[in-house]
C-alpha positions as CSV (number, residue, x, y, z in Angstrom):
1,M,0.1,-0.3,0.2
2,K,2.4,2.5,0.9
3,K,4.5,1.2,-2.5
4,I,1.2,2.5,-4.2
5,I,0.7,5.5,-2.2
6,F,4.2,6.5,-3.1
7,L,3.7,5.8,-6.8
8,L,0.6,7.9,-6.9
9,M,2.1,10.7,-5.2
10,W,5.0,10.6,-7.9
11,V,3.1,10.9,-10.3
12,V,1.1,13.3,-9.7
13,L,3.6,15.9,-8.8
14,I,5.6,15.1,-12.2
15,Q,2.3,16.1,-13.9
16,K,1.9,19.1,-12.3
17,P,4.6,21.0,-14.2
18,L,2.0,20.0,-17.4
19,T,-0.5,21.9,-15.9
20,V,0.9,25.3,-14.7
21,E,-0.2,27.6,-16.9
22,A,2.5,30.0,-18.3
23,K,3.5,32.9,-16.5
24,K,1.7,36.0,-18.6
25,I,3.9,39.1,-19.1
26,R,2.4,42.2,-17.8
27,I,1.9,45.4,-19.6
28,V,0.8,48.8,-18.1
29,T,-0.5,51.0,-21.0
30,T,-1.1,54.9,-20.7
31,T,-4.5,54.6,-22.7
32,E,-7.1,52.1,-23.7
33,D,-6.0,52.5,-27.0
34,L,-2.8,51.7,-26.4
35,A,-3.9,48.9,-24.4
36,A,-6.7,47.1,-27.2
37,I,-3.4,47.2,-29.7
38,T,-1.5,45.3,-26.9
39,R,-3.4,42.6,-26.8
40,A,-4.2,42.2,-30.3
41,V,-0.1,42.0,-31.0
42,G,0.5,40.3,-27.7
43,G,-2.2,37.8,-27.8
44,N,-2.3,35.3,-24.7
45,R,1.3,35.5,-23.9
46,V,0.0,38.7,-22.5
47,Q,-1.9,40.1,-19.5
48,V,-2.5,44.4,-20.2
49,D,-4.1,47.2,-17.7
50,F,-4.3,50.6,-18.8
51,I,-4.5,53.5,-16.3
52,A,-6.3,56.2,-18.4
53,R,-10.1,55.4,-19.7
54,G,-10.7,56.3,-22.9
55,T,-13.7,58.4,-21.7
56,Q,-11.3,60.7,-19.8
57,D,-8.9,64.1,-21.7
58,A,-5.2,61.8,-21.3
59,H,-3.4,65.0,-20.7
60,F,-5.0,65.6,-16.9
61,I,-4.6,62.2,-14.9
62,D,-4.8,61.8,-10.8
63,A,-1.2,60.1,-10.3
64,K,-3.2,57.3,-8.1
65,P,-1.5,55.2,-5.2
66,S,-2.8,52.2,-7.8
67,Y,-1.5,53.3,-10.3
68,I,1.6,53.1,-8.9
69,L,1.1,50.1,-7.3
70,K,0.5,48.6,-11.1
71,L,3.3,49.5,-12.8
72,S,5.5,48.3,-10.0
73,R,4.7,45.3,-11.0
74,A,4.7,45.8,-14.6
75,D,7.1,44.4,-16.9
76,L,6.5,46.8,-20.1
77,F,5.2,50.3,-19.8
78,V,4.1,51.7,-23.3
79,Q,2.7,55.4,-23.5
80,I,1.8,57.6,-25.9
81,G,4.3,60.0,-25.4
82,L,5.1,63.5,-27.1
83,G,4.1,65.3,-23.5
84,L,0.9,63.6,-23.6
85,E,1.1,62.5,-20.5
86,S,4.0,64.4,-19.3
87,G,2.2,66.0,-16.0
88,W,1.4,62.4,-14.2
89,V,3.8,59.6,-16.1
90,P,7.4,61.0,-14.5
91,S,5.8,61.0,-10.5
92,L,4.2,57.5,-11.3
93,L,7.5,55.8,-13.0
94,M,9.1,57.8,-9.9
95,G,6.7,56.3,-7.6
96,A,7.1,52.4,-9.1
97,R,10.8,52.5,-8.7
98,N,10.2,49.2,-10.9
99,A,13.9,49.7,-12.5
100,K,12.9,47.3,-15.7
101,I,10.5,50.1,-17.7
102,Q,11.9,52.9,-17.2
103,R,12.4,55.4,-20.0
104,G,15.3,53.6,-21.6
105,E,15.0,50.6,-20.7
106,K,13.7,47.2,-22.2
107,G,10.6,47.2,-20.6
108,Y,9.7,50.9,-22.1
109,V,7.8,51.6,-25.3
110,N,7.3,55.0,-26.5
111,A,4.8,54.0,-28.8
112,S,5.4,57.3,-31.2
113,Q,8.9,56.4,-32.3
114,D,9.1,57.1,-36.1
115,I,5.4,58.0,-36.4
116,D,5.4,60.8,-39.0
117,L,4.5,63.6,-36.7
118,L,2.5,66.7,-37.4
119,D,2.3,70.3,-36.0
120,I,5.5,70.2,-34.9
121,P,6.7,73.4,-34.0
122,T,9.5,75.5,-36.4
123,Q,9.6,78.6,-33.6
124,K,10.3,79.3,-30.0
125,I,7.2,78.2,-28.0
126,D,6.5,79.2,-24.5
127,R,3.4,79.2,-22.3
128,S,1.6,82.2,-23.7
129,A,1.3,79.6,-26.9
130,G,-1.0,77.7,-24.8
131,D,-0.4,73.6,-24.4
132,V,2.0,73.7,-27.5
133,H,3.9,69.8,-27.9
134,G,7.2,70.8,-28.5
135,E,7.7,67.7,-30.6
136,G,4.6,67.3,-32.5
137,N,0.9,66.8,-32.2
138,P,0.5,63.3,-29.5
139,H,-3.2,62.3,-30.9
140,Y,-1.4,60.6,-34.1
141,W,-3.4,57.5,-33.0
142,L,-6.4,59.0,-34.6
143,D,-5.0,58.3,-38.4
144,P,-5.4,54.3,-37.8
145,M,-2.6,53.8,-40.5
146,N,-0.5,54.6,-37.6
147,G,-1.9,51.7,-35.9
148,H,0.4,49.7,-37.9
149,R,2.9,51.4,-36.3
150,I,2.0,51.5,-33.0
151,A,1.4,47.5,-33.3
152,K,5.4,47.6,-34.4
153,N,6.7,49.4,-31.7
154,I,4.6,47.3,-29.0
155,A,6.0,44.2,-31.1
156,V,9.9,45.7,-30.7
157,G,9.3,45.9,-27.2
158,L,7.8,42.8,-26.1
159,L,10.7,41.2,-28.0
160,Q,13.2,42.9,-26.2
161,I,12.0,41.1,-22.7
162,D,9.6,38.2,-24.5
163,P,12.3,36.5,-27.2
164,E,10.8,33.2,-26.7
165,G,7.1,34.6,-27.9
166,K,8.7,35.6,-31.4
167,D,6.6,34.0,-33.4
168,T,3.7,35.0,-31.4
169,Y,4.1,38.4,-32.2
170,E,5.3,38.4,-35.7
171,E,2.2,36.4,-36.3
172,N,0.2,39.1,-34.2
173,L,1.7,41.6,-35.9
174,K,1.0,40.5,-39.7
175,Q,-2.4,39.9,-38.6
176,F,-3.4,42.9,-37.6
177,S,-1.6,45.1,-39.8
178,K,-3.2,42.9,-42.5
179,K,-7.1,43.4,-41.1
180,L,-6.3,47.1,-40.4
181,K,-4.9,47.8,-44.3
182,V,-8.0,46.5,-45.7
183,A,-10.3,48.5,-42.7
184,V,-8.7,51.8,-44.3
185,I,-9.5,51.0,-47.6
186,R,-13.0,50.6,-46.3
187,W,-13.0,53.6,-43.7
188,Q,-11.5,55.8,-47.0
189,K,-14.3,54.8,-49.8
190,K,-16.9,55.5,-46.7
191,M,-15.9,58.9,-46.4
192,A,-15.2,60.0,-50.0
193,P,-18.1,61.8,-50.6
194,F,-17.6,63.9,-48.2
195,K,-13.7,64.9,-49.6
196,G,-12.9,68.8,-48.5
197,E,-15.7,69.0,-46.1
198,K,-15.2,72.0,-43.4
199,V,-15.4,71.5,-39.8
200,V,-14.3,73.3,-36.1
201,T,-13.0,70.9,-33.7
202,Y,-12.7,71.6,-29.7
203,H,-9.3,71.1,-29.4
204,N,-6.3,71.0,-32.2
205,S,-6.3,66.6,-31.6
206,W,-8.3,65.7,-34.8
207,I,-5.9,66.9,-36.5
208,Y,-4.6,63.3,-37.9
209,F,-7.9,61.7,-38.2
210,L,-8.4,64.6,-40.8
211,K,-5.9,64.3,-42.9
212,R,-6.5,60.9,-43.4
213,F,-10.0,61.5,-44.5
214,S,-9.5,64.8,-46.4
215,L,-11.3,67.2,-44.1
216,E,-10.4,70.4,-43.1
217,A,-10.2,72.0,-39.7
218,V,-10.9,76.0,-40.3
219,A,-11.5,76.9,-36.7
220,Y,-11.2,75.7,-33.2
221,L,-13.1,76.8,-30.9
222,E,-10.4,77.0,-28.0
223,P,-8.3,80.2,-29.1
224,K,-5.3,78.7,-28.1
225,P,-4.5,75.1,-27.0
226,G,-5.5,74.6,-22.9
227,I,-6.8,78.1,-23.1
228,P,-11.0,78.6,-22.4
229,P,-12.0,80.5,-25.2
230,S,-13.3,84.1,-25.1
231,P,-17.0,85.2,-25.3
232,S,-14.8,87.7,-28.5
233,H,-13.4,84.6,-29.7
234,L,-16.4,82.6,-30.0
235,E,-18.1,85.3,-32.1
236,H,-15.2,85.7,-34.4
237,T,-15.7,81.7,-34.8
238,I,-19.6,81.9,-35.1
239,E,-19.0,84.2,-37.6
240,R,-15.9,82.0,-39.3
241,I,-18.5,78.8,-39.5
242,K,-21.6,80.8,-41.1
243,A,-18.9,82.2,-43.5
244,E,-17.1,78.8,-44.6
245,G,-20.2,77.2,-44.8
246,V,-19.0,74.5,-41.9
247,R,-21.9,71.7,-41.2
248,I,-20.4,70.1,-38.1
249,I,-18.8,70.9,-34.5
250,I,-16.3,68.0,-33.6
251,V,-16.5,67.9,-30.1
252,E,-14.9,65.2,-27.2
253,P,-17.5,63.9,-24.8
254,Y,-15.1,65.5,-22.0
255,F,-15.0,68.9,-23.9
256,H,-18.9,69.1,-24.8
257,G,-20.8,71.9,-22.4
258,K,-21.4,75.2,-22.7
259,V,-19.2,76.4,-24.9
260,S,-20.5,73.9,-27.9
261,R,-24.1,74.0,-27.1
262,F,-23.3,77.6,-27.6
263,V,-21.6,77.8,-30.6
264,G,-24.0,75.0,-32.2
265,K,-26.7,77.2,-31.5
266,K,-25.8,80.6,-32.3
267,S,-24.3,79.2,-36.0
268,G,-27.3,76.7,-36.4
269,V,-24.8,73.6,-36.9
270,E,-24.9,70.3,-35.4
271,V,-22.3,69.8,-32.6
272,L,-21.0,66.0,-32.8
273,V,-20.0,64.3,-29.7
274,L,-17.2,61.9,-30.9
275,P,-14.9,60.3,-28.8
276,P,-11.5,59.8,-29.3
277,S,-10.5,56.5,-28.1
278,V,-11.4,53.5,-27.8
279,S,-13.4,52.7,-24.6
280,S,-14.0,49.4,-22.4
281,G,-17.9,49.2,-21.4
282,T,-19.0,50.5,-24.0
283,V,-19.6,49.6,-28.2
284,I,-16.1,50.9,-28.4
285,G,-13.7,47.7,-27.3
286,D,-11.2,47.6,-29.7
287,Y,-9.0,50.3,-32.8
288,F,-11.8,48.9,-35.4
289,Q,-14.8,49.3,-33.2
290,L,-13.1,53.4,-32.6
291,F,-13.2,54.1,-36.3
292,D,-16.5,51.9,-37.3
293,H,-17.7,54.4,-34.8
294,L,-15.9,57.7,-36.1
295,I,-16.7,57.0,-39.7
296,A,-20.0,56.0,-39.1
297,S,-21.3,59.4,-36.6
298,L,-19.4,61.4,-39.2
299,T,-20.6,59.9,-42.4
300,D,-24.9,60.1,-40.5
301,A,-24.1,63.4,-39.5
302,L,-23.0,64.8,-42.9
303,K,-25.5,62.7,-44.9
304,Q,-28.0,64.9,-43.1
């Protein structure tokens, strides 16, 4: 009997390692957009968390202790860069005391690497210019073609810390890029009838999206990035809207309020509230759903 029990215990012990699930790579991204793309590239080898929800303005996030805890456990950290998160990421990274995800280390990924950036200042800037980003406009994920480069940057980061996953990451990147290429053709076809359409936005965050789909922003409700509009600026903008034949004012959910409603009412133009990011818990659960929603909402509004 003792021999039988010993043999059974031995079988259990040698079988146990075969049933243990492989440890997943822990990744923290600053935004839900990056989290969605990271999941697509990482597949079942990764566990992805994020800090800024898609419904939040990623410029302004409170550095909560819970975020520091997430980063302290992370194997890889991915951020938008270009100063978008400069108000809160440095303090979180410092508080996390996680050497492997600090800038310059293998576990750090700046998703803006090699992106064809827009709106790069050509002269010296100071605070009088508003919230201007010296390296270029950071809202580059809103051009879906930039999704290819973002995904590649993330894949490179994953390969740095998990070379054993090379085949998985390269295949997932290939499939993601292939699907995205087909989707962009579909989105551009839907937007083609509105080529050259003039719009007004609240903040200069749609520049990449507008360029990709051949739309033009003729004015902004903000006089300068991050500067609240004055009554005189709003009156001037309303006159511009009427003069240019603008039919749509695009506003992010967190900017929509008295100002946008006032301008819409006075100009007789529809205020279209569009989410600029993936947002879990809504119909926009991944990068493709984001653009499906944006294109459908915009084309429906312009058809009217």
